[in-house]
C-alpha positions, 0 to 999 in steps of 0.5 A: 425449883429449876427441876420443876421448871424444866419438867413444866417446860418439857410437858408444855412442849409436849402439849404444844406438839400435840395441839399442833398435830391435832390442828394439822390433822383437822386441817389437812384434806386427805389421809396421806397428808393427815398422817404427816401430822400424826408422826410427831405426836407418836415420836416427839411428844412421848420423848418429851414426856419421858424426859420430863419424867426422867428430870422429875424422878431421876433414873428410877424404875419408873423412868426405865419403864417409861423409856422402854415404852417410848422406845416401843412407841417410836419403833412401832410408829413408822410401822403403824403409819406404813400400814395405815397408808397401805390400807388407805391406798387399798381402800381408794384404789383396790390395790396398794401398788402404784399403777401409773405406768404400764408394767409398774407392777412387774417392773419390766416395762411389759404391763 
């Protein structure tokens, strides 16, 4: 009984995180702000689901496979976010480097 309540709470929290992230993505005006709301969906929600599986089944092969998947997702999430921001910057400006100051690309102040 207690175990099932814990599983339900963990899964409910994962759903709340997913819904909050979806709302943030829908409401934010640009890709850079939207990406902030994708991060919890890629990190927090999978951990909550994996914890629910761990509580439900204990340390089994299913739980181990779940945790390996979660570790991969949590490690890959920031890499995918960085690549997405870089692609958006290239699409918007034609280059990923910041050009707000002369010499910013070379770093020596000589444009």
